[in-house]
VEXRO-55992 format. One line per 2 residues: number of its first residue (from 1); their letters; for each residue y negated, x negated, z negated of C-alpha. Coordinates in pm, whole numbers, always signed. Layout:
<atoms>
NUM	A	Y/X/Z | ... $
</atoms>
This chain:
<atoms>
1	ME	-6275/-1330/-2392 | -6348/-1576/-2113 $
3	QA	-5989/-1709/-2120 | -5851/-1355/-2106 $
5	AT	-6069/-1272/-1807 | -5955/-1591/-1630 $
7	AT	-5589/-1507/-1696 | -5635/-1156/-1561 $
9	AS	-5809/-1288/-1250 | -5526/-1534/-1184 $
11	RN	-5279/-1246/-1186 | -5482/-1033/-942 $
13	IT	-5546/-1169/-594 | -5878/-1033/-468 $
15	EW	-5841/-1119/-98 | -5509/-1093/+84 $
17	NP	-5429/-1065/+455 | -5073/-1175/+541 $
19	ED	-5143/-1132/+913 | -5393/-1424/+892 $
21	EH	-5176/-1737/+898 | -5459/-1953/+762 $
23	SW	-5519/-1748/+447 | -5164/-1622/+384 $
25	QP	-4996/-1790/+87 | -4621/-1815/+157 $
27	SV	-4546/-1956/-189 | -4690/-1645/-355 $
29	AW	-4504/-1414/-117 | -4166/-1580/-162 $
31	ST	-4196/-1618/-539 | -4276/-1246/-552 $
33	LW	-3973/-1164/-341 | -3727/-1371/-548 $
35	TT	-3860/-1256/-884 | -3860/-891/-781 $
37	TF	-3516/-926/-622 | -3369/-1060/-945 $
39	SL	-3493/-751/-1125 | -3370/-530/-839 $
41	IL	-3017/-673/-858 | -3008/-583/-1227 $
43	GF	-3150/-240/-1147 | -2860/-169/-911 $
45	MV	-2616/-300/-1173 | -2760/-52/-1423 $
47	WY	-2753/+227/-1163 | -2385/+179/-1075 $
49	MV	-2235/+70/-1406 | -2128/+426/-1487 $
51	SV	-1937/+453/-1158 | -1710/+173/-1284 $
53	IA	-1684/+296/-1642 | -1602/+656/-1540 $
55	PM	-1252/+579/-1398 | -1174/+383/-1716 $
57	LQ	-1280/+679/-1929 | -1062/+901/-1710 $
59	NA	-762/+671/-1754 | -824/+684/-2130 $
61	QV	-827/+1067/-2108 | -1178/+1073/-2255 $
63	VD	-1292/+1272/-1949 | -1104/+1460/-1677 $
65	KS	-1152/+1423/-1299 | -1433/+1677/-1281 $
67	HA	-1627/+1513/-1565 | -1572/+1168/-1414 $
69	FW	-1730/+1280/-1087 | -2020/+1438/-1277 $
71	LT	-2083/+1109/-1457 | -2106/+928/-1122 $
73	AM	-2327/+1203/-980 | -2598/+1194/-1249 $
75	PG	-2732/+842/-1173 | -2773/+946/-810 $
77	LA	-2962/+1262/-902 | -3188/+1068/-1138 $
79	GG	-3232/+780/-892 | -3355/+1013/-620 $
81	LL	-3592/+1200/-851 | -3732/+883/-1008 $
83	RL	-3787/+722/-669 | -4027/+1006/-598 $
85	VW	-4227/+871/-892 | -4192/+498/-825 $
87	MF	-4296/+532/-459 | -4654/+602/-571 $
89	LP	-4679/+320/-827 | -4733/+0/-620 $
91	PI	-5093/+71/-510 | -5174/+228/-848 $
93	MG	-5027/-25/-1096 | -5004/-339/-884 $
95	TR	-4691/-550/-836 | -4694/-746/-1162 $
97	KM	-4728/-455/-1405 | -4497/-228/-1210 $
99	VA	-4208/-475/-1183 | -4237/-615/-1535 $
101	WS	-4257/-279/-1713 | -3992/-128/-1488 $
103	TV	-3758/-406/-1599 | -3834/-327/-1962 $
105	AL	-3760/+41/-1896 | -3409/-59/-1784 $
107	WL	-3338/-175/-2139 | -3315/+188/-2256 $
109	PM	-2995/+303/-2081 | -2818/-26/-2150 $
111	IG	-2892/-11/-2523 | -2778/+353/-2526 $
113	WF	-2449/+286/-2347 | -2381/-19/-2564 $
115	VL	-2416/+182/-2885 | -2218/+480/-2751 $
117	LM	-1927/+282/-2606 | -1884/+101/-2936 $
119	QP	-1760/+432/-3082 | -1386/+522/-3112 $
121	LD	-1219/+713/-2829 | -1200/+1031/-3037 $
123	TL	-1577/+1023/-3079 | -1630/+962/-2709 $
125	KT	-1423/+1271/-2625 | -1687/+1484/-2798 $
127	SF	-1986/+1296/-2651 | -1987/+1412/-2289 $
129	GL	-2337/+1560/-2318 | -2475/+1229/-2444 $
131	MM	-2287/+1045/-2169 | -2453/+1268/-1910 $
133	FL	-2797/+1196/-2058 | -2737/+820/-2058 $
135	AF	-2593/+840/-1705 | -2917/+1010/-1601 $
137	LT	-3119/+730/-1760 | -2933/+469/-1556 $
139	GI	-3103/+633/-1258 | -3410/+425/-1350 $
141	GG	-3220/+137/-1189 | -3216/+330/-862 $
143	GI	-3569/+463/-897 | -3737/+122/-907 $
145	FS	-3629/+47/-549 | -3897/+279/-408 $
147	GY	-4162/+79/-588 | -4026/-270/-537 $
149	MP	-3972/-258/-160 | -4317/-123/-62 $
151	ST	-4475/-368/-305 | -4298/-664/-148 $
153	SY	-4393/-550/+202 | -4760/-603/+108 $
155	FF	-4697/-978/+74 | -4549/-1055/+420 $
157	PK	-4675/-1039/+780 | -4502/-785/+1005 $
159	KK	-4311/-1052/+1196 | -4138/-1161/+874 $
161	QG	-4085/-823/+711 | -3742/-769/+867 $
163	LA	-3621/-1091/+706 | -3807/-1042/+375 $
165	LG	-3714/-678/+320 | -3361/-736/+450 $
167	LQ	-3314/-1015/+197 | -3460/-818/-93 $
169	AG	-3281/-493/-24 | -2956/-658/+76 $
171	IG	-2941/-898/-218 | -3055/-617/-445 $
173	NF	-2773/-400/-311 | -2533/-676/-416 $
175	GV	-2599/-553/-768 | -2359/-266/-687 $
177	SV	-2070/-494/-592 | -2154/-738/-872 $
179	VQ	-2126/-471/-1141 | -1811/-334/-978 $
181	LL	-1668/-685/-971 | -1774/-802/-1316 $
183	TP	-1722/-488/-1523 | -1339/-499/-1510 $
185	IL	-1363/-863/-1618 | -1627/-813/-1888 $
187	VG	-1439/-525/-2053 | -1177/-783/-2140 $
189	VG	-1431/-985/-2341 | -1477/-882/-2702 $
191	IF	-1833/-870/-2838 | -1902/-721/-3181 $
193	GG	-1550/-572/-3192 | -1505/-214/-3077 $
195	GK	-1196/-276/-2861 | -991/+22/-2742 $
197	LI	-638/+53/-2600 | -687/+200/-2252 $
199	PK	-425/+233/-1973 | -493/+2/-1683 $
201	AK	-536/+146/-1333 | -249/+383/-1263 $
203	TN	+6/+216/-1490 | +159/+297/-1826 $
205	SA	+59/-39/-1974 | -246/-35/-2200 $
207	GL	-479/-326/-2260 | -743/-391/-2524 $
209	TF	-1068/-291/-2354 | -1425/-352/-2468 $
211	LH	-1617/-86/-2275 | -1951/-183/-2431 $
213	TP	-1956/-547/-2318 | -2094/-490/-1962 $
215	SF	-2401/-305/-2092 | -2474/-583/-2342 $
217	FI	-2437/-849/-2070 | -2678/-664/-1839 $
219	FV	-2926/-611/-2123 | -2948/-986/-2191 $
221	LL	-3021/-1052/-1823 | -3285/-778/-1823 $
223	VI	-3470/-945/-2109 | -3481/-1269/-1909 $
225	AA	-3595/-1085/-1596 | -3880/-912/-1780 $
227	VV	-4010/-1242/-1919 | -3997/-1403/-1574 $
229	AF	-4177/-1107/-1414 | -4463/-1115/-1664 $
231	AV	-4498/-1492/-1617 | -4465/-1528/-1239 $
233	LK	-4582/-1217/-1056 | -4927/-1139/-920 $
235	SV	-5083/-831/-761 | -5261/-798/-426 $
237	PV	-5555/-566/-343 | -5366/-273/-188 $
239	KA	-5503/+33/-367 | -5465/+405/-312 $
241	NF	-5457/+708/-535 | -5197/+985/-520 $
243	RQ	-5393/+1207/-282 | -5452/+925/-36 $
245	QI	-5083/+834/-30 | -4952/+1178/+68 $
247	DI	-5105/+1148/+416 | -4769/+1007/+530 $
249	FK	-4623/+1359/+529 | -4849/+1463/+819 $
251	NK	-4672/+1217/+1048 | -4352/+1343/+1214 $
253	HT	-4208/+990/+1216 | -4196/+1003/+836 $
255	WL	-3946/+1289/+861 | -3746/+1136/+1144 $
257	MT	-3706/+805/+961 | -3616/+995/+644 $
259	LI	-3324/+1160/+824 | -3206/+827/+967 $
261	YL	-3229/+646/+633 | -3048/+937/+466 $
263	LT	-2760/+855/+701 | -2758/+479/+641 $
265	FG	-2851/+429/+276 | -2730/+775/+177 $
267	CF	-2380/+679/+296 | -2401/+333/+137 $
269	SG	-2519/+455/-202 | -2306/+769/-207 $
271	LA	-1980/+604/-105 | -2043/+299/-325 $
273	GT	-2062/+537/-621 | -1747/+732/-530 $
275	FA	-1519/+471/-369 | -1350/+378/-697 $
277	LM	-1292/+742/-791 | -1160/+822/-442 $
279	LN	-907/+542/-473 | -827/+662/-825 $
281	QM	-730/+1004/-687 | -542/+893/-376 $
283	VP	-371/+560/-449 | -85/+551/-702 $
285	HV	-148/+182/-772 | -499/+72/-675 $
287	PT	-473/-283/-532 | -630/-551/-749 $
289	IA	-739/-909/-686 | -563/-1138/-933 $
291	WL	-798/-1436/-898 | -1093/-1206/-977 $
293	GG	-952/-1104/-1311 | -759/-807/-1176 $
295	TT	-1068/-637/-1028 | -978/-349/-795 $
297	IA	-1071/-355/-427 | -1336/-85/-486 $
299	FL	-1614/-347/-508 | -1553/-456/-147 $
301	GA	-1734/-156/+1 | -2070/-229/-158 $
303	FV	-2018/-603/-101 | -1963/-560/+274 $
305	GS	-2259/-321/+308 | -2491/-552/+115 $
307	LS	-2380/-857/+312 | -2442/-692/+649 $
309	RV	-2786/-578/+532 | -2883/-935/+441 $
311	AW	-2733/-1085/+756 | -2900/-844/+998 $
313	GP	-3259/-897/+879 | -3318/-1193/+1119 $
315	FC	-3149/-1006/+1407 | -3382/-712/+1350 $
317	DR	-3686/-943/+1355 | -3567/-1090/+1685 $
319	FG	-3445/-784/+1875 | -3625/-500/+1694 $
321	GG	-3496/-250/+1444 | -3455/+42/+1683 $
323	IW	-3163/-102/+1880 | -2972/-194/+1564 $
325	TL	-3030/+149/+1413 | -2871/+292/+1727 $
327	VA	-2574/+54/+1693 | -2540/+144/+1326 $
329	SI	-2544/+519/+1393 | -2274/+489/+1656 $
331	GI	-2072/+259/+1430 | -2093/+503/+1138 $
333	AI	-1974/+784/+1367 | -1669/+585/+1481 $
335	SS	-1593/+473/+1124 | -1608/+834/+1005 $
337	VI	-1345/+930/+1263 | -1114/+658/+1129 $
339	VI	-1160/+782/+771 | -1097/+1142/+878 $
341	VA	-772/+1043/+1052 | -662/+857/+737 $
343	LK	-744/+1152/+511 | -550/+1386/+739 $
345	GT	-246/+1169/+671 | -274/+1208/+294 $
347	NL	+45/+1340/+133 | +97/+1509/-203 $
349	IA	+302/+1321/-463 | +561/+1579/-567 $
351	NP	+639/+1431/-908 | +381/+1169/-1008 $
353	PD	+505/+934/-1284 | +367/+986/-1632 $
355	GQ	+28/+829/-1684 | -74/+852/-1318 $
357	VA	-387/+1050/-1236 | -347/+1062/-857 $
359	KC	-178/+1365/-706 | -174/+1245/-346 $
361	EV	-134/+926/-146 | -351/+813/+147 $
363	PL	-251/+567/+426 | -423/+283/+242 $
365	GL	-472/+32/+524 | -629/+282/+764 $
367	FV	-843/+441/+493 | -981/+113/+358 $
369	TG	-1046/-14/+714 | -1249/+296/+797 $
371	ML	-1441/+281/+470 | -1528/-88/+501 $
373	LL	-1644/-38/+859 | -1860/+251/+743 $
375	FF	-2015/+31/+473 | -2067/-248/+729 $
377	FA	-2257/-31/+977 | -2452/+141/+699 $
379	GI	-2574/-203/+589 | -2688/-285/+941 $
381	GN	-2870/+47/+957 | -3041/-16/+625 $
383	AA	-3178/-348/+749 | -3284/-201/+1083 $
385	TF	-3472/+100/+946 | -3670/-121/+708 $
387	KQ	-3776/-329/+1009 | -3876/-16/+1201 $
389	MP	-4102/+140/+939 | -4355/-148/+914 $
391	MI	-4373/-147/+1295 | -4430/+230/+1322 $
393	FP	-4684/+271/+1038 | -4987/+70/+913 $
395	PR	-4921/-145/+600 | -5018/+99/+323 $
397	QA	-4850/+394/+494 | -4543/+183/+574 $
399	GG	-4506/+110/+204 | -4529/+478/+123 $
401	VI	-4277/+575/+391 | -4035/+307/+271 $
403	GW	-4064/+448/-81 | -4024/+810/+33 $
405	TA	-3725/+755/+260 | -3558/+545/-8 $
407	AI	-3613/+825/-259 | -3443/+1088/-45 $
409	AA	-3153/+859/+47 | -3102/+774/-320 $
411	FG	-2962/+1123/-371 | -2653/+994/-188 $
413	PF	-2445/+930/-504 | -2524/+1279/-633 $
415	IF	-2454/+1450/-300 | -2123/+1272/-241 $
417	SF	-1999/+1301/-601 | -2099/+1665/-640 $
419	TM	-1957/+1768/-302 | -1625/+1586/-344 $
421	NK	-1585/+1732/-691 | -1647/+2087/-568 $
423	LS	-1429/+2056/-259 | -1132/+1896/-434 $
425	GS	-1102/+2146/-721 | -868/+2082/-1011 $
427	SG	-549/+2022/-810 | -405/+1988/-463 $
429	NF	-439/+1734/-183 | -762/+1555/-272 $
431	GQ	-771/+1355/+51 | -747/+1648/+287 $
433	KI	-988/+1859/+82 | -1273/+1607/+116 $
435	IP	-1245/+1573/+496 | -1553/+1800/+548 $
437	VF	-1768/+1533/+378 | -1692/+1284/+655 $
439	VV	-1721/+1548/+927 | -2081/+1602/+812 $
441	VL	-2138/+1222/+814 | -2001/+1210/+1171 $
443	VL	-2231/+1487/+1292 | -2534/+1338/+1118 $
445	AV	-2461/+998/+1273 | -2455/+1147/+1624 $
447	VC	-2781/+1333/+1561 | -2951/+1017/+1428 $
449	AV	-2828/+814/+1726 | -2993/+1062/+1963 $
451	ID	-3318/+1066/+1760 | -3335/+687/+1744 $
453	WW	-3267/+644/+2115 | -3527/+902/+2220 $
455	FY	-3816/+810/+1989 | -3764/+438/+1916 $
457	TR	-3527/+261/+2155 | -3534/+383/+2517 $
459	RG	-3777/+247/+2772 | -4107/+429/+2726 $
461	AE	-4014/+550/+2377 | -4299/+708/+2183 $
463	AK	-4284/+455/+1898 | -4066/+170/+2028 $
465	S	-3965/-42/+1731 $
</atoms>
């Protein structure tokens, strides 16, 4: 009994004040960040795995375009809903229990997808309902973000939170590009049999594809991450019940920052989930990168956005988050204009060759340039807003606001997938039909730029950050 009590005490820090340089323990803070970030990377890989599998299922004629977009929408819907749960968990469960058991929960969708994707193609064609359920479960990977980020913020002083949260969120976001990069490679690796002949992107040639391998690979890493979390993590004395935490909704800045983060992370998460499918509908032969195992360029969007989020953490610590949020909003507006111009130039393919899904062709260079710029500025905005919130709110409230704003922005994949699916219909010029999506992004970016300048950036701003 005495040993058990000692072990429990060692996992729960009773006194913790990161603003006091003499008592702050950097080793504990940084070990927490790296351990949690490892789990977060895997969470994003789980969250976005379906967005890579869906185009493959479409090429195999297991699902049609509409069903493919629904499969990419469900993780976003679930991620947003589950973030509304996870945002309350850090001060209730503590960091160690929350991260470790959240990692274990991620096992469920990966085991489910592994078993399902082992089945023959004919079986998969009748399993759309089960696919939708498992796609919803992958939303756990998005939900954990709203618990992990507030929890990590408890461990660092305000002057280092831009760097710490920028690193965790940015490196965690790399999970999107990692799964988009590795999945096309891993499906070429046979594990336990179950290979299927599936046409490669936009060509008539079929290759032996092992759709279940990525989920097995991620599951193995999740087991390792859970063990590490149980062994390494500790919890700090930041406690609050549900009723105490909802006081954030009385503050108008909660709602203003929610709108701004909906622009930045909503665009990142939504477009990361739909970029591959957009290319699949508008590019007859999606460019691939030979030295990366033939991976398509779709992974570049999430990679660029994640990289800019990591890189801009130190800049936000030095110059403040408000000014970079303003830059990001303006940048997203300009990028949206470029994408709109590209989509206006989309032409119908009169007689698409057999085996091709796309029915139109976009000016690829201009479109990809606009999209990558949009991802780049969204990443900057993500880093900047997470610097602003700890400066605007006290520590416990800042954690709650980070969790809440992240929850709302996590609906991005659902919003973008659902809207594009509805606008595009079953036929016609896909590119021109989805232009309203980017018009809305443009308008929202202008609105957020004005809000950020007035409340957080200008001289004499109400909450300069």
